[in-house]
N, C-alpha and C positions, 0 to 999 in steps of 0.2 A: 348333735344328738338326734337320732332318728325318732320321729314321733310314732306313737302306736296308732294303728287303725283298728277301730272297734266296729263290730257288727251288732246291730240291734233290730228289733221289730219296729216297723213304722209307727209313727203317731200322726195324728191329723195335723199337728203343727209343722210337720215336715213338708207339707204340700208346697209351700212357697219355694224353699230351697230345691226341692225335687223338680219343680216346674222350671226353675232357672237353669237347671241342667238340660231338661228335655226341650225347652222352647227353641234354642238355637239348632238342635237336631231336626226339629220339625221345619223350621224356617230355611235352613241352609243345606239339608241333605235329603236323600231319599231313603235313609235308614228307617224312618217312620213314614207310613203312608198317610198320616194325618196331613192336611194341607195348611192348617193354621193351628197354632198352639191353643189348647183349651183354656178357657178362663179358669181362674183360681177356684172358684166355686165348683165347677165341673170336675176339676182334678181332685178336690177334696172329696166329692161324691164317689169318684172311682176308688179312692182309698177306703172309704167307708163300705162300699159295696163289695169290693173284691178282697180287701185286706183282712177281712175276718174269716174268709173261706180258705184261702191259700196264703202261704207266706209272702209278705212284702217286707223286704229287708233294706236297711239303710246302713251305709258305711259312714263313719265319722272319724275325723282326724282333728285333734285339738278342739273338739266341740263343733266343727264345721262339717256339714253334710257334703261328702265328696262323691258319692255314688249311691245307686240303689238297684235292687233286683226284685223281680216279682214273678209270680205264676198266676195264670188265669186259665179258665176252661178252654180247652182246644176247640170244641164244638158244643152245641147245645143238646143234641140228641143223646139220650140216656146211655147207649152202648159206648159212647166216647168217654164216659165219666172217669175212667182211670188214667186219662191223659191230661197233662198240663203243658200249656205253652209258656216258655220261659224267656225272660228279657232282662238285660242288664245295661245300665248306663252309668258312665263315669265322667265327672267334670274334666274338661280338657286339661286343666292345670294339674290334675292328679293322676293322669294316665301313667302307665308303666311302673306302677308301684305294687302291682299284685292285687289291687282292690277288686277288680272284676272277678278274678279267680276266687278270691276269698268269699265274695258275696255269692257267687254261683255254687261253690262247693257247699256252703251252708244251706242255700236254697235247695239243692238237690238232695242233700241228706234229710232235710225236713220233709220233702215230698216223698222220699222213700219211707220215712217213718210213718207217714199218713197212708201208706199202701198204694200210692200212685204207681203205675206200671211203666209209664213212658213220659219223658220230658221231650218236648218238641221245640225246636228253634227255627225261626224263619229269618233268612238273611237276604237283604237286597244286595245283588251282585252287580259289579265286582266289589269285593270286600275281603281281600286275602287275610287281613288281620283278624277279622271275626271268624272266618273259616278256619284258620289255623288255631285260634283260641278254642273253638268248639272241638276240633279234632283232638287237640291235646287233652281235652276232658273226656274223650271217648265217644263223642257224638259221631254218628254215621250219616253219610249223605244218602238221602232217600229220593231225591228228585228235584225238579225245577218246574216252576210255572213261568213260562216265557211271556214277556211283555204284559204283565198282569196289573201293573199300577202306572198310571200317568201322572207324573209330577215333575216340576221344574222344566217344563217344555219337552219332555220325552218319556217314552215308555221304559219301564224297569222290570227286570226279571227277579224272581225270588228263588233262593235255593233253600231246600227243606232238609233238616237234620233231626235225627232223633237219638235218644239215649235210653236204653232199657234200664229201669230202676229196679225191677224185679224180673228175673229171667225165669220164665216158667211157661209151659204149655197148659198148665192146669188152670182151673178157674181162679180168678183174682180174689184176694182177700177183701172183706168189706173195708170201705174207706174209713179212716179215723178223722175226727174233726181236728181243726188247727188247735183248738183248746186242749184236746186230748194229748197232744205231743209237746206242748210248749215247755213243760217242766223239765223234760229230758234234755232240752237245749238251753236251759238256764233262763227261760223267759216266763217263769210261773207268775210273776206280778204284772204282767203286761196288760195294758188297756190301750185301745186305739185312740181314745180321747185323752 
């Protein structure tokens, strides 16, 4: 019998299982440009700082955290405020189950409901699986930054992709808070703690 994958908003108690997914990525790959995994307390602080502004979502299967996706500000200058950088990570034992797609689609719909205009993904290349995944969701390649990160004894290039969440040349709509849109996604009783 196939188990159901559920998507929910992050809770502070998810920090340890999320970090167990993220730490090997930091230690063994150039997917993340962090050089060492953050301590649990720092990871918890990231959830508290960013997870109340934009969606941070967790996938669960039989009560076990199998993946997560989140959005953060693309840049700090005010004119960038309608853009969010998006990321998804899935535990290696749970890949190829559609978890990343399910997480990303929920994340993108929530960002759209908040009136964000663009989702931006940054992919360390080569990574054809991630590129294919983003293309399948409608992201467009917008450029590369050659040899921009030094990790694991060599330079790495990043490939930049974006997705229009609201297609318009008109002025953007005011952003809605995460709290404003939670009920339309079934998360009205959510608290990060």
